[in-house]
C-alpha positions as CSV (number, residue, x, y, z in Angstrom):
1,M,-17.8,-16.2,-33.5
2,T,-17.7,-18.7,-30.6
3,A,-19.7,-21.9,-29.7
4,S,-22.0,-19.7,-27.8
5,G,-23.7,-18.1,-30.8
6,C,-22.9,-15.7,-33.7
7,F,-23.5,-12.0,-33.7
8,V,-24.1,-10.5,-37.2
9,T,-24.8,-6.8,-37.8
10,F,-25.9,-4.9,-40.8
11,E,-24.7,-1.4,-41.5
12,G,-25.1,1.2,-44.2
13,I,-26.5,4.6,-45.1
14,D,-30.2,5.4,-44.8
15,G,-32.2,3.7,-47.5
16,S,-29.5,1.1,-48.4
17,G,-31.8,-1.8,-47.8
18,K,-30.1,-3.2,-44.8
19,S,-33.3,-3.7,-42.8
20,T,-34.8,-5.7,-45.6
21,Q,-31.7,-7.8,-46.0
22,A,-31.5,-8.4,-42.3
23,R,-35.1,-9.7,-42.3
24,R,-34.4,-11.9,-45.4
25,L,-31.3,-13.3,-43.8
26,A,-33.2,-14.2,-40.6
27,E,-35.9,-16.0,-42.7
28,A,-33.3,-17.9,-44.7
29,L,-31.3,-19.1,-41.7
30,R,-34.5,-20.1,-39.8
31,A,-35.5,-22.2,-42.9
32,E,-32.1,-23.9,-42.6
33,G,-32.9,-24.8,-39.0
34,H,-31.0,-22.1,-37.1
35,E,-32.3,-20.4,-34.0
36,V,-32.3,-16.7,-34.9
37,V,-33.0,-13.5,-33.0
38,L,-33.7,-10.5,-35.3
39,T,-33.3,-7.1,-33.6
40,R,-32.4,-3.5,-34.3
41,E,-30.7,-0.4,-32.9
42,P,-31.5,1.9,-31.4
43,G,-34.0,-0.5,-29.8
44,G,-34.3,-4.2,-29.4
45,S,-35.4,-4.1,-25.7
46,P,-38.2,-2.1,-24.0
47,G,-36.0,0.5,-22.6
48,A,-34.0,0.9,-25.7
49,E,-37.1,1.3,-27.8
50,E,-38.1,4.2,-25.6
51,I,-34.8,5.9,-26.3
52,R,-35.3,5.2,-30.0
53,R,-38.3,7.5,-30.1
54,L,-36.3,10.2,-28.5
55,V,-33.4,10.1,-30.9
56,L,-35.1,9.3,-34.3
57,E,-38.1,11.7,-34.2
58,G,-38.3,15.4,-34.1
59,D,-36.2,18.4,-35.2
60,P,-32.7,17.5,-36.6
61,D,-31.1,19.9,-34.1
62,R,-33.0,18.4,-31.1
63,W,-29.9,16.9,-29.6
64,S,-26.2,17.7,-29.9
65,A,-23.9,14.9,-31.2
66,E,-22.4,14.6,-27.7
67,T,-25.9,14.0,-26.1
68,E,-26.7,11.5,-28.8
69,I,-23.6,9.5,-28.0
70,L,-24.8,9.1,-24.4
71,L,-28.4,8.2,-25.5
72,F,-27.3,5.6,-28.0
73,T,-24.8,4.1,-25.6
74,A,-27.5,3.8,-22.9
75,A,-29.9,2.1,-25.4
76,R,-27.1,-0.2,-26.6
77,R,-26.2,-1.3,-23.0
78,D,-29.9,-2.2,-22.3
79,H,-30.2,-4.0,-25.6
80,L,-27.0,-5.9,-24.9
81,E,-28.0,-6.9,-21.4
82,R,-31.6,-7.9,-22.1
83,T,-31.5,-9.3,-25.7
84,I,-28.1,-9.8,-27.3
85,T,-26.1,-11.5,-24.6
86,P,-28.8,-13.9,-23.4
87,A,-29.5,-15.0,-27.0
88,L,-25.8,-15.6,-27.8
89,A,-25.4,-17.5,-24.5
90,A,-28.2,-19.8,-25.6
91,G,-26.3,-20.5,-28.9
92,K,-28.5,-18.5,-31.2
93,I,-27.6,-16.3,-34.2
94,V,-28.3,-12.7,-33.4
95,I,-28.9,-10.4,-36.4
96,C,-28.9,-6.8,-35.6
97,D,-29.9,-3.9,-37.9
98,R,-27.2,-1.4,-36.9
99,F,-24.8,-1.5,-33.9
100,A,-21.8,0.5,-32.6
101,D,-20.5,1.2,-36.1
102,S,-23.4,3.4,-36.8
103,T,-22.6,5.5,-33.7
104,R,-19.0,5.7,-34.8
105,M,-20.3,7.2,-38.0
106,Y,-23.4,9.3,-37.2
107,Q,-22.1,10.9,-34.0
108,G,-18.4,10.0,-34.1
109,L,-17.4,11.3,-37.5
110,S,-20.2,12.7,-39.6
111,R,-21.4,15.3,-37.1
112,G,-18.2,16.2,-35.5
113,D,-14.8,14.8,-34.5
114,L,-16.0,12.7,-31.6
115,R,-14.8,9.2,-32.6
116,A,-12.5,9.0,-29.6
117,Q,-15.4,9.6,-27.2
118,V,-17.5,7.1,-29.0
119,D,-14.8,4.4,-28.7
120,Q,-14.1,5.2,-25.0
121,L,-17.7,4.8,-24.1
122,H,-18.0,1.7,-26.2
123,T,-15.0,0.1,-24.4
124,L,-16.3,1.1,-21.0
125,M,-20.0,0.2,-21.4
126,I,-20.4,-2.3,-24.3
127,G,-17.1,-4.1,-24.7
128,R,-17.9,-6.3,-27.6
129,E,-17.9,-6.1,-31.4
130,P,-20.0,-8.2,-33.9
131,D,-18.6,-11.4,-35.2
132,L,-19.5,-10.4,-38.7
133,T,-20.6,-7.0,-40.1
134,L,-22.3,-6.7,-43.5
135,L,-22.1,-3.3,-45.0
136,I,-24.7,-2.7,-47.7
137,D,-23.1,-0.1,-49.9
138,M,-25.3,2.2,-51.8
139,D,-25.2,5.5,-53.8
140,P,-26.1,8.3,-51.2
141,E,-28.6,10.1,-53.4
142,T,-30.4,6.8,-54.3
143,G,-30.4,5.8,-50.6
144,L,-31.8,9.1,-49.4
145,A,-34.5,9.0,-52.0
146,R,-35.5,5.6,-50.9
147,A,-35.4,6.6,-47.2
148,R,-37.6,9.6,-47.8
149,G,-40.0,7.6,-49.9
150,R,-40.9,5.5,-46.8
151,Q,-42.8,8.5,-45.4
152,G,-42.4,7.4,-41.8
153,H,-41.9,9.3,-38.6
154,E,-38.3,8.4,-38.0
155,E,-36.7,10.8,-40.4
156,R,-34.6,13.0,-38.2
157,F,-31.3,11.9,-39.7
158,E,-32.6,11.9,-43.3
159,D,-33.5,15.5,-42.7
160,F,-29.8,16.4,-42.4
161,G,-29.7,16.0,-46.2
162,P,-27.5,14.4,-48.9
163,E,-24.1,15.8,-47.7
164,L,-24.4,13.8,-44.4
165,Q,-25.2,10.7,-46.4
166,R,-22.1,11.2,-48.6
167,R,-19.9,11.5,-45.6
168,M,-21.6,8.5,-44.1
169,R,-20.9,6.3,-47.1
170,A,-17.2,7.3,-47.2
171,G,-17.0,6.7,-43.4
172,F,-18.5,3.3,-43.5
173,L,-16.2,2.2,-46.3
174,A,-13.2,3.5,-44.2
175,L,-14.5,1.5,-41.3
176,A,-14.7,-1.6,-43.5
177,K,-11.0,-1.2,-44.0
178,E,-10.2,-0.5,-40.4
179,F,-12.1,-3.6,-39.2
180,A,-11.4,-5.7,-42.3
181,D,-11.4,-9.0,-40.3
182,R,-15.2,-8.7,-39.6
183,F,-16.6,-6.4,-42.3
184,R,-17.9,-7.7,-45.7
185,V,-18.9,-5.0,-48.2
186,I,-22.1,-5.9,-50.2
187,D,-23.1,-4.1,-53.4
188,G,-26.6,-2.9,-52.6
189,A,-27.3,-1.4,-56.0
190,R,-28.4,-4.8,-57.4
191,P,-31.8,-6.4,-57.3
192,E,-33.0,-7.3,-53.8
193,A,-32.8,-11.1,-54.4
194,E,-29.2,-10.9,-55.7
195,V,-28.1,-8.9,-52.6
196,A,-29.9,-11.4,-50.4
197,A,-28.1,-14.4,-52.0
198,D,-24.7,-12.6,-51.6
199,V,-25.5,-11.9,-47.9
200,L,-26.5,-15.5,-47.2
201,A,-23.3,-16.8,-48.8
202,R,-21.1,-14.6,-46.7
203,V,-22.9,-15.6,-43.5
204,R,-22.7,-19.3,-44.4
205,E,-18.9,-18.8,-44.8
206,A,-18.7,-17.3,-41.3
207,L,-20.8,-20.1,-39.8
208,A,-18.7,-22.7,-41.4
């Protein structure tokens, strides 16, 4: 974190509740007088939202993991240029539902051994990490049932099934150890309000 704003990201398996917690955090911080930008990945800018539709809808085998890496990186670069960097420069708190850690998991590890390529592209085209990452940890079967219960159109990754979610959870917990300076693991199995209170407390610590 610097004087030019704070970049907070939420990560977790599908159905972990991170989107809900990101929204609740934004509302709580605004109530405390902070300027907050709530955004998401893939998406967060007009161009990135177009790419979102390409990668989250349709047949699970629509894209190879390698192609997905390129698509997600392109979306992230546009998001960074048009939304994240300007907001941070204006001293705002940016809260993002997923960022590069999701690409490290979904394409880098869980669907192949492509972590090195993900990190190379990240260094070349993105070049920044969040100031604080909140990992909402959740049992994979419970999370998948929640995700499928939404009955939305963006279910391409849920359709890969529970084994992918189990690998994702293990991978995210490993990332939390790898980047221990910025990760905070939050137990997502508790009632929503308890999780939200824990999240807010961790962010207040970071802001202090």
